[in-house]
KOLROPA-515734 format. One record per residue (C-alpha): residue number from 1; residue in three letters; x negated, y, z negated. Coordinates in steps of 0.25 Angstrom, whole numbers, plus 5000, padded with zeros to 4 digits. Each point is the difference from the previous one (the first is absolute). Last residue first. Layout:
N
R num residuo   xx   yy   zz
R NUM     ALA    X    Y    Z
...
END
This chain:
576
R num residuo   xx   yy   zz
R 576     SER 4337 5491 5647
R 575     HIS 4997 4997 5013
R 574     SER 4986 5006 5007
R 573     ARG 4997 4996 5014
R 572     THR 4987 4996 5003
R 571     GLY 4992 5002 5013
R 570     SER 5006 5002 5015
R 569     VAL 5011 5009 5002
R 568     GLY 5011 4997 5011
R 567     SER 5010 5004 4990
R 566     HIS 5013 4993 5004
R 565     LEU 4995 4987 5006
R 564     ALA 4987 4998 4994
R 563     ASP 5006 5005 4986
R 562     TYR 5013 4990 5001
R 561     GLY 4990 4988 5004
R 560     GLU 4991 5002 4988
R 559     LEU 5012 5001 4991
R 558     TRP 5006 4988 5007
R 557     GLU 4988 4992 4997
R 556     PHE 4999 5004 4986
R 555     GLY 5015 4996 4998
R 554     ARG 4997 4987 5006
R 553     VAL 4989 4998 4991
R 552     ALA 5008 5003 4988
R 551     ASP 5011 4991 5004
R 550     ILE 4990 4989 5002
R 549     GLY 4995 5002 4986
R 548     LYS 5014 5001 4994
R 547     LYS 5003 4987 5006
R 546     ARG 4988 4993 4994
R 545     ILE 5003 5006 4986
R 544     LYS 5014 4995 5001
R 543     ALA 4997 4986 5005
R 542     VAL 4989 5000 4990
R 541     ILE 5010 5003 4988
R 540     GLU 5010 4991 5006
R 539     ILE 4989 4988 4999
R 538     PRO 5003 5002 4985
R 537     VAL 4986 5003 4993
R 536     VAL 4988 4992 4994
R 535     GLU 4989 5008 5009
R 534     SER 4995 4986 5005
R 533     LYS 5015 4994 5001
R 532     ALA 5006 5014 5008
R 531     VAL 4988 4999 5008
R 530     THR 5001 4986 5005
R 529     MET 5016 5002 5002
R 528     ALA 4997 5012 5007
R 527     SER 4991 4994 5010
R 526     ARG 4985 5003 5001
R 525     ALA 4995 5009 5010
R 524     GLU 4985 4994 5004
R 523     HIS 4988 5007 4992
R 522     GLY 4995 5014 5004
R 521     GLY 5005 5007 4989
R 520     LEU 5013 5004 5007
R 519     GLY 5005 4987 5002
R 518     PHE 5013 5003 5001
R 517     VAL 5007 4994 4988
R 516     ASP 4987 5000 4992
R 515     VAL 4998 5014 5000
R 514     LEU 5014 5005 4998
R 513     ILE 5000 4991 4988
R 512     ARG 4986 5006 4995
R 511     ALA 5007 5015 5003
R 510     GLU 5012 4996 4992
R 509     LYS 4990 4994 4988
R 508     ALA 4992 5014 5000
R 507     THR 5013 5009 5000
R 506     LEU 5002 5006 5013
R 505     THR 4998 5013 5009
R 504     ALA 4985 4994 5004
R 503     ALA 5008 4990 5006
R 502     TYR 5007 5009 5011
R 501     ARG 4985 5005 5003
R 500     LEU 4996 4985 5003
R 499     MET 5012 4999 5009
R 498     LEU 4997 5011 5008
R 497     ASP 4986 4995 5001
R 496     LEU 5004 4987 5005
R 495     ASN 5010 5007 5010
R 494     GLY 4990 5007 5007
R 493     SER 4994 4990 5008
R 492     THR 5008 4986 4999
R 491     GLY 5000 4993 4988
R 490     ILE 5013 5004 4994
R 489     TRP 5006 4994 5013
R 488     ASP 4992 4987 4999
R 487     ALA 5006 4998 4987
R 486     VAL 5014 5003 5004
R 485     SER 4998 4988 5009
R 484     ASP 4995 4995 5013
R 483     MET 5001 5014 5006
R 482     PRO 5004 5003 5014
R 481     VAL 4994 5011 5008
R 480     ALA 5008 5012 5000
R 479     THR 4992 5006 5013
R 478     PRO 4997 5014 4995
R 477     SER 4999 4994 4986
R 476     SER 5007 5001 4987
R 475     VAL 5008 4988 4998
R 474     ALA 5009 4988 5005
R 473     THR 5001 4991 4988
R 472     PRO 5000 5008 4987
R 471     SER 5010 5009 5008
R 470     VAL 5000 5014 5000
R 469     ALA 5013 5010 5001
R 468     VAL 5003 5013 5004
R 467     ALA 5015 5001 5003
R 466     PRO 5001 5006 4985
R 465     ASN 4993 5014 5005
R 464     ARG 4999 5010 4990
R 463     GLY 5004 4990 4989
R 462     GLN 4986 4995 5000
R 461     SER 4994 5013 4993
R 460     ARG 5010 4997 4989
R 459     SER 4997 4987 4997
R 458     LEU 4985 5004 5000
R 457     GLU 5004 5011 4990
R 456     GLY 5007 4990 4991
R 455     THR 4989 4990 5002
R 454     ALA 4989 5012 4996
R 453     VAL 4990 5000 5012
R 452     PRO 4986 4996 5002
R 451     GLU 4991 5009 5008
R 450     VAL 5001 4997 5016
R 449     ILE 4987 4993 5005
R 448     ALA 4993 5008 5011
R 447     SER 4999 4992 5014
R 446     LEU 5013 5005 5005
R 445     LYS 4994 5010 5009
R 444     SER 4992 4989 5005
R 443     SER 5013 4996 5007
R 442     ALA 5005 4986 5002
R 441     ARG 5012 5002 4988
R 440     VAL 5014 5000 5003
R 439     SER 5008 4990 4993
R 438     GLU 5006 4989 5008
R 437     LEU 5015 4999 4999
R 436     LYS 5007 4988 4995
R 435     PRO 5015 5002 5003
R 434     GLU 5008 5002 4989
R 433     VAL 5008 4987 4996
R 432     PRO 5015 5003 5004
R 431     ARG 5011 5004 4989
R 430     THR 5013 4994 5000
R 429     LEU 4996 4986 4993
R 428     TRP 4991 5007 4990
R 427     GLU 5012 5009 4996
R 426     ALA 5010 4988 4998
R 425     LEU 4988 4994 4991
R 424     LEU 4999 5013 4992
R 423     THR 5015 5001 4998
R 422     PRO 5000 4987 4995
R 421     ALA 4988 4999 4991
R 420     GLN 5004 5011 4992
R 419     ALA 5009 4993 4989
R 418     ILE 4990 4988 5001
R 417     PRO 4989 5008 4994
R 416     VAL 4988 5004 5010
R 415     ASP 4987 4995 5002
R 414     VAL 4995 5005 5014
R 413     GLN 4990 4997 5012
R 412     GLU 4999 5006 5012
R 411     GLU 4994 4998 5014
R 410     ALA 4996 4986 4995
R 409     ILE 4988 4992 5006
R 408     GLU 4991 4999 4988
R 407     LEU 5012 4999 4991
R 406     LEU 5005 4987 5007
R 405     GLN 4986 4994 5000
R 404     GLU 5000 5005 4984
R 403     LEU 5013 4993 4998
R 402     PHE 4996 4987 5006
R 401     ALA 4986 4999 4994
R 400     GLU 5006 5001 4986
R 399     HIS 5015 4997 4999
R 398     ALA 5000 5005 4987
R 397     GLY 4988 5008 4994
R 396     LEU 5006 5004 4986
R 395     ALA 5004 5014 5005
R 394     PRO 5007 4992 5013
R 393     ASP 5009 4994 4989
R 392     GLU 5005 4986 5005
R 391     MET 4991 4993 4989
R 390     THR 5010 5007 4989
R 389     GLY 4998 5012 4994
R 388     PRO 5011 5008 5008
R 387     VAL 5008 4991 5008
R 386     TYR 4999 5000 5016
R 385     MET 5006 5006 5012
R 384     ILE 4992 5001 5012
R 383     VAL 5008 5008 5012
R 382     PHE 4992 4999 5013
R 381     ALA 5004 5009 5012
R 380     ALA 4997 4998 5014
R 379     ALA 4998 5012 5010
R 378     ARG 5006 5001 5013
R 377     ASP 4993 5001 5013
R 376     GLY 5012 5001 5008
R 375     PRO 5003 4985 5001
R 374     LYS 4992 4992 4987
R 373     LEU 4988 4995 4999
R 372     ARG 4997 4990 4991
R 371     LEU 4998 5004 4985
R 370     VAL 5011 4994 4992
R 369     ARG 4998 4985 5003
R 368     GLY 4986 5003 4998
R 367     MET 5002 5006 4986
R 366     ARG 5006 4985 4997
R 365     GLN 4990 4993 5006
R 364     ILE 4990 5007 4992
R 363     MET 5007 4997 4987
R 362     GLN 5001 4985 5003
R 361     ARG 4987 4999 5002
R 360     ARG 4995 5007 4988
R 359     SER 5007 4990 4993
R 358     SER 5004 5005 4985
R 357     SER 5013 5005 5006
R 356     SER 5007 5013 4996
R 355     ALA 5015 5000 4999
R 354     ILE 5010 5011 5004
R 353     ILE 4992 5003 5012
R 352     VAL 5008 5010 5010
R 351     GLY 4995 5000 5014
R 350     VAL 5007 5011 5008
R 349     ASP 4999 5002 5016
R 348     VAL 5000 4987 5004
R 347     ALA 4996 4995 5014
R 346     PRO 5007 4987 5004
R 345     VAL 4998 4988 4993
R 344     ASP 4993 4987 5005
R 343     ILE 4998 4990 4989
R 342     GLY 4987 4993 4997
R 341     GLU 4996 5006 4988
R 340     ASP 5005 5006 4988
R 339     LEU 5014 5000 5003
R 338     VAL 5004 4986 4992
R 337     ARG 4992 5008 4987
R 336     PRO 5012 5007 4996
R 335     ALA 5009 5006 5008
R 334     VAL 5011 5013 5000
R 333     LEU 5003 5003 5014
R 332     ASN 5005 5013 5006
R 331     THR 5007 5007 5012
R 330     LEU 5009 4988 5004
R 329     ALA 5008 5001 5013
R 328     GLY 4987 5008 5004
R 327     ASN 4997 4988 5012
R 326     ARG 4988 4996 4993
R 325     PHE 5006 4999 4986
R 324     GLN 5012 4993 5006
R 323     GLN 4991 4989 5007
R 322     LEU 4992 4999 4987
R 321     VAL 5012 4996 4992
R 320     ARG 5006 4991 5010
R 319     THR 4986 4993 5001
R 318     ARG 5002 4999 4984
R 317     ALA 5013 4995 5001
R 316     LEU 4996 4988 5009
R 315     ARG 4988 4996 4993
R 314     ASP 5007 4999 4987
R 313     LEU 5001 5011 4991
R 312     GLY 4995 5000 4984
R 311     SER 4986 5000 5005
R 310     SER 5002 5015 5000
R 309     TYR 5004 5012 5010
R 308     ALA 5010 5008 4992
R 307     SER 5009 5009 5009
R 306     SER 5001 5015 5000
R 305     GLN 5009 5010 5008
R 304     VAL 4998 5010 4991
R 303     GLY 5014 5007 4994
R 302     ARG 4997 5000 4985
R 301     GLU 5008 4987 4997
R 300     ARG 4990 4995 5011
R 299     LEU 4988 5005 4993
R 298     VAL 5004 4994 4987
R 297     ALA 5002 4986 5006
R 296     SER 4988 4999 5007
R 295     GLY 4992 5002 4987
R 294     ALA 5008 4990 4993
R 293     GLU 4997 4989 5011
R 292     ALA 4986 5004 5000
R 291     SER 4998 5001 4986
R 290     ALA 5006 4986 4998
R 289     LYS 4992 4994 5013
R 288     THR 4986 5004 4992
R 287     GLU 4988 5009 5003
R 286     SER 5007 5013 5007
R 285     PHE 4996 5008 5012
R 284     VAL 5011 5009 5005
R 283     ILE 4999 5002 5014
R 282     SER 5006 5012 5008
R 281     ARG 5005 5004 5013
R 280     ASP 5003 5012 5008
R 279     SER 5001 5008 4988
R 278     LYS 5011 5009 4994
R 277     ALA 5006 4989 4993
R 276     LEU 4987 4998 4992
R 275     ALA 5001 5014 4995
R 274     SER 5015 4998 4995
R 273     ALA 4996 4988 4995
R 272     LEU 4988 5004 4991
R 271     THR 5008 5001 4987
R 270     GLY 5007 4986 5002
R 269     LEU 4985 4995 5002
R 268     ALA 4997 5006 4987
R 267     ASP 5011 4993 4994
R 266     ILE 4993 4986 5004
R 265     LYS 4988 5005 4995
R 264     GLY 5005 5005 4987
R 263     GLN 5006 4986 4998
R 262     CYS 4987 4992 4999
R 261     ASP 4999 4989 5010
R 260     ALA 4987 5000 5006
R 259     LEU 4993 5006 4988
R 258     LEU 5008 4989 4990
R 257     THR 4995 4989 5010
R 256     ARG 4987 5004 5000
R 255     ARG 4998 4999 4986
R 254     LYS 5006 4986 4999
R 253     SER 4991 4996 5010
R 252     PHE 4987 5006 4993
R 251     ALA 5006 4992 4987
R 250     SER 5000 4987 5006
R 249     LEU 4988 5002 5008
R 248     TYR 4993 5003 4986
R 247     ARG 5006 4988 4992
R 246     SER 4996 4990 5013
R 245     ALA 4985 5005 4999
R 244     LEU 5000 4998 4985
R 243     ARG 5007 4986 5002
R 242     GLY 4988 4997 5010
R 241     GLU 4989 5006 4991
R 240     PRO 5005 4991 4988
R 239     LEU 5000 4987 5009
R 238     ASP 5011 4991 5003
R 237     ARG 5006 5009 5010
R 236     GLN 4989 5001 5010
R 235     GLU 5007 5006 5011
R 234     ALA 4999 5014 4993
R 233     LEU 4986 5001 5001
R 232     LYS 5001 5001 5016
R 231     THR 5010 5010 4997
R 230     VAL 4991 5007 4991
R 229     THR 4988 5001 5010
R 228     LYS 5008 5005 5012
R 227     MET 5007 5010 4991
R 226     PHE 4987 5005 4995
R 225     GLU 4994 5001 5014
R 224     GLY 5013 5008 5005
R 223     PHE 4998 5009 4989
R 222     PRO 4987 5005 5005
R 221     SER 4995 5000 4988
R 220     ALA 5001 4993 4986
R 219     VAL 4993 4987 5003
R 218     CYS 5004 4988 4993
R 217     ASP 4989 4995 4992
R 216     TYR 5009 4992 4991
R 215     ASN 4999 5006 4986
R 214     SER 4998 5016 5003
R 213     ILE 5008 5000 5012
R 212     LEU 5012 4990 4998
R 211     ASN 5000 5005 4985
R 210     LYS 5002 5015 5005
R 209     ARG 5010 4995 5011
R 208     ALA 5008 4992 4990
R 207     ASP 5000 5012 4991
R 206     ARG 5005 5009 5011
R 205     ALA 5010 4991 5004
R 204     ILE 5007 4998 4988
R 203     ALA 5000 5015 4996
R 202     ASP 5005 5003 5013
R 201     HIS 5012 4989 5000
R 200     GLU 5004 5006 4986
R 199     GLU 4998 5015 5005
R 198     PHE 5010 4996 5013
R 197     LYS 5011 4995 4991
R 196     THR 4998 5013 4991
R 195     ARG 5000 5009 5012
R 194     GLU 5011 4992 5007
R 193     ASP 5010 5002 4988
R 192     SER 4997 5015 4998
R 191     THR 5002 5001 5015
R 190     PHE 4988 5001 5010
R 189     ASP 4997 5015 5005
R 188     ILE 4998 5003 5014
R 187     ALA 4988 5008 5005
R 186     VAL 4999 5004 5016
R 185     THR 4989 5001 5009
R 184     MET 5002 5006 5015
R 183     VAL 4991 4998 5010
R 182     ARG 5000 5006 5014
R 181     VAL 4996 4992 5013
R 180     PRO 4995 5004 5014
R 179     ALA 5004 4988 5008
R 178     LEU 4988 4988 5003
R 177     VAL 4994 4998 5016
R 176     ASN 4996 5015 4999
R 175     ASP 4985 4996 5001
R 174     ARG 4997 5007 4988
R 173     ARG 5013 4995 4993
R 172     GLY 4995 4986 5004
R 171     ARG 4986 5002 4996
R 170     ALA 5004 5004 4987
R 169     PHE 5011 4988 4996
R 168     ASP 4990 4991 5004
R 167     CYS 4995 4993 5014
R 166     GLY 4993 4990 5005
R 165     ALA 4990 4996 4989
R 164     ILE 4993 4986 5005
R 163     LYS 4998 4988 4991
R 162     THR 4991 4990 5005
R 161     GLN 4998 4985 4998
R 160     PHE 5015 4995 5004
R 159     TYR 4999 4986 4995
R 158     PRO 4992 5004 4989
R 157     LEU 5007 5012 4997
R 156     ILE 5015 4993 5000
R 155     HIS 4998 4987 4991
R 154     THR 4992 5001 4987
R 153     ASP 4997 5015 5000
R 152     VAL 5014 5005 5004
R 151     GLY 5006 4989 4993
R 150     GLU 4995 5002 4985
R 149     ASP 5014 5004 4994
R 148     GLN 5007 5013 5000
R 147     ARG 4997 5004 5014
R 146     GLU 4996 5013 5009
R 145     LEU 4994 5000 5014
R 144     THR 5008 5014 5003
R 143     ALA 5010 5004 5011
R 142     THR 4997 4986 5007
R 141     LEU 4996 4993 5012
R 140     GLY 4990 4989 5002
R 139     LEU 4993 4997 5015
R 138     ARG 4993 4987 5002
R 137     HIS 4992 4995 5012
R 136     ASP 4994 4986 5001
R 135     TYR 5013 4993 4994
R 134     ARG 5001 4986 5000
R 133     ASP 4991 5000 4988
R 132     THR 5011 5001 4991
R 131     PHE 5008 5010 4992
R 130     VAL 5014 4996 4999
R 129     ARG 4998 4992 4988
R 128     ALA 4999 5013 4993
R 127     PHE 5014 5000 4998
R 126     GLY 5000 4989 4990
R 125     ASP 4988 5003 4992
R 124     THR 5004 5014 4998
R 123     GLY 4994 5012 5007
R 122     TYR 5010 5002 5012
R 121     ARG 5008 5011 4995
R 120     HIS 4988 5010 5002
R 119     VAL 5000 4997 5016
R 118     GLU 5012 5010 5001
R 117     ASP 4999 4995 5015
R 116     ALA 4991 4989 5002
R 115     ILE 4995 5001 5015
R 114     MET 4993 4986 5004
R 113     LEU 4993 5000 5013
R 112     ALA 4995 4987 5007
R 111     GLY 4987 4991 5001
R 110     PRO 5006 4988 5001
R 109     ARG 5013 4998 5007
R 108     PRO 5013 5004 4993
R 107     GLN 5006 4992 4989
R 106     PRO 5015 4998 4999
R 105     ALA 5005 4996 4985
R 104     GLY 5001 4986 4998
R 103     LYS 5001 4999 4985
R 102     MET 5004 5015 4996
R 101     ILE 4988 5010 4997
R 100     ALA 5006 5010 5012
R  99     SER 5013 4998 4998
R  98     GLN 5000 5006 4986
R  97     ILE 4990 5011 5004
R  96     THR 5010 5005 5009
R  95     THR 4996 4998 5015
R  94     ILE 4999 5009 5012
R  93     LEU 4993 4991 5012
R  92     VAL 4992 5007 5011
R  91     SER 4997 4991 5013
R  90     SER 5013 4994 4999
R  89     HIS 5006 4989 5008
R  88     ARG 4991 4988 4996
R  87     PHE 4996 5009 4986
R  86     ASP 5012 4998 4994
R  85     ASP 5014 5004 4997
R  84     ARG 5009 4995 4988
R  83     HIS 5010 5012 4998
R  82     GLY 5010 4998 4989
R  81     ASN 4994 5011 4992
R  80     GLY 4987 4997 5002
R  79     ARG 4990 4997 5011
R  78     ARG 5000 5011 5011
R  77     GLY 4995 5000 5013
R  76     VAL 4994 5011 5011
R  75     SER 4995 4998 5013
R  74     VAL 4993 5012 5005
R  73     SER 5004 5009 5011
R  72     PRO 5010 5010 4991
R  71     LEU 4987 5002 4992
R  70     GLN 5005 5013 4991
R  69     GLN 5014 4997 5000
R  68     LYS 4998 4986 4998
R  67     VAL 4990 5002 4989
R  66     GLU 5009 5009 4992
R  65     THR 5012 4991 5001
R  64     HIS 4994 4988 4996
R  63     TRP 4992 5007 4988
R  62     GLN 5013 5006 4995
R  61     GLU 5007 4986 5001
R  60     LEU 4991 4993 4992
R  59     LEU 4997 5013 4991
R  58     ASP 5015 4998 4996
R  57     ILE 4998 4985 4999
R  56     THR 4989 5003 4989
R  55     PRO 4985 4997 4996
R  54     VAL 4996 5001 5016
R  53     VAL 4988 4992 5007
R  52     VAL 4998 5003 5014
R  51     LEU 4992 4989 5007
R  50     VAL 4994 5003 5014
R  49     GLN 4995 4992 5011
R  48     GLN 4985 5005 5007
R  47     ASP 5000 5001 5014
R  46     LEU 4989 5011 4998
R  45     SER 5008 5011 5005
R  44     ARG 5013 4994 4993
R  43     ALA 4991 5003 4986
R  42     SER 4996 5015 5003
R  41     VAL 5016 5002 5002
R  40     ILE 5002 4992 4987
R  39     ALA 4990 5010 4993
R  38     ALA 5006 5012 5007
R  37     VAL 5014 4994 4993
R  36     GLY 4995 4999 4987
R  35     VAL 4994 5014 5000
R  34     ARG 5014 5004 5004
R  33     THR 5006 4994 4987
R  32     LYS 4992 5009 4992
R  31     GLY 5009 5011 5004
R  30     THR 4999 5011 4988
R  29     GLY 5012 4998 4993
R  28     THR 4995 4991 4989
R  27     VAL 4985 5002 4997
R  26     ALA 4990 4994 5009
R  25     GLU 4989 4990 4995
R  24     VAL 4994 4992 5011
R  23     ILE 4995 4985 4997
R  22     ALA 4988 4996 5007
R  21     ARG 4994 4990 5010
R  20     ASN 4999 5003 5015
R  19     GLY 4985 5000 4999
R  18     ALA 5000 5011 4990
R  17     GLY 4999 5010 5011
R  16     ARG 5013 4995 5007
R  15     TRP 5006 5004 4987
R  14     ALA 4993 5013 5000
R  13     GLU 5006 5002 5014
R  12     PHE 5013 4998 4995
R  11     ALA 5000 5008 4989
R  10     GLU 4994 5013 5008
R   9     LYS 5011 4998 5012
R   8     GLN 5010 5000 4988
R   7     TRP 4995 5012 4992
R   6     ALA 5001 5007 5014
R   5     ARG 5013 4995 5004
R   4     LEU 5002 4989 5010
R   3     GLU 5007 5003 5013
R   2     THR 5012 4993 5003
R   1     MET 4999 4985 5007
END
């Protein structure tokens, strides 16, 4: 078996330490399947039989291929997609969830191991029938354990008992498991007719949401919890609250459809076509079959080898499209939710999101599709389109934790008009990410803290040597000890003082935001979303202040290193 990555070893040992009963969360693209293969090795050493449960036929075949390649001496069978293997000739049986819960489905000897891939999918009364006492050892795998009903608390966590944080995006970048990424947000306007319809649906949804919260005890946040409650209320159609919940859900759906299918985004894809044609491969994430087909048609008209990939295709056609995408005959797919999970796609350079999702899980899975490592250490790029003033607007907190996690690891983040987007995206596709060099510290000569410098002067000073770049995840010591987060980096010797000196140049509110987001006051660092809510400012403002703080400390570090290398003189150097 191929050697495990560091996070995979840690997650596997944590699973064993939890009594071989736990769920491992690891974002798409980081290799959570290998943790499952390691568990299979462990089970076979104990002569346990193994059932691997998957939600789709695609995953059935992918798991079968992976286990056969990694463990060629193990007998592996399949159940589903025309296969009817059982435990008489297979010590490891991979099955779709539908086949696993059928009457007469093969059962292993008592004391077996169950691996439930995409375990969040099995939180319904029907699918949860697979969770039986026959399995002493239990391993769940998912990108994020999230559902919009009570299934996690009712069925999944009671069975697996423990949740393990395996690998998030920050860990993936730090361990070089995920590719570096640049992020571009692009504002797209409604047509006047679309704006009118959107405002009508928006008014209905807002009024219904307000009444649901004030009169029927629906929690306002997090949004996922609100949606769980409203969806449950909507089942009671004979009651006023049920009708109100249905009214909200209908207006919410119509708003999303307008955002997903708005003409401006389809036109914007055409504008981006020249840049997408220069990428090795790209995926456009839509929300509906209609927008997928329209977007793909526009790209084909502009010379991009594109195909829609949606539920409108039969299984044979979908297999053919994926094969063409893998061999390069197609360089672009426009896909709604059908590509969010369970489909193995090759490395992608560009991900374009033309429709947001209210599901954090869906957005994280889309992100993982694009952040897989690529040949030649190429960087990934995200282009996120949004309609200003709607729930897609980053300035209004759109994408919540998804966008925050993306910006945490982004090498660059810009907001540009659509007219400028193709040129910048094409430039990103050819420009390598600068190597993350260690800053030069370690000498007692650098113990003095430089005086704060004006932003313009700092930029000019940094311009003396543009090759010097400092990363918040691999910084500032002779041995370059990896840090767990930006907050850890700020908390290291010297950097805290530099950040506090930078905070002294800000307004009181800006300084307060900086203190909260980095934990400069001795408390734990708070998320940008939390700080934005407490300070009543858009999350975009918090993200900008955080980035400016990091850039400022990077600049201070660079100046200190520059002084040490070129002057050799200890003490404080004055910069006007």
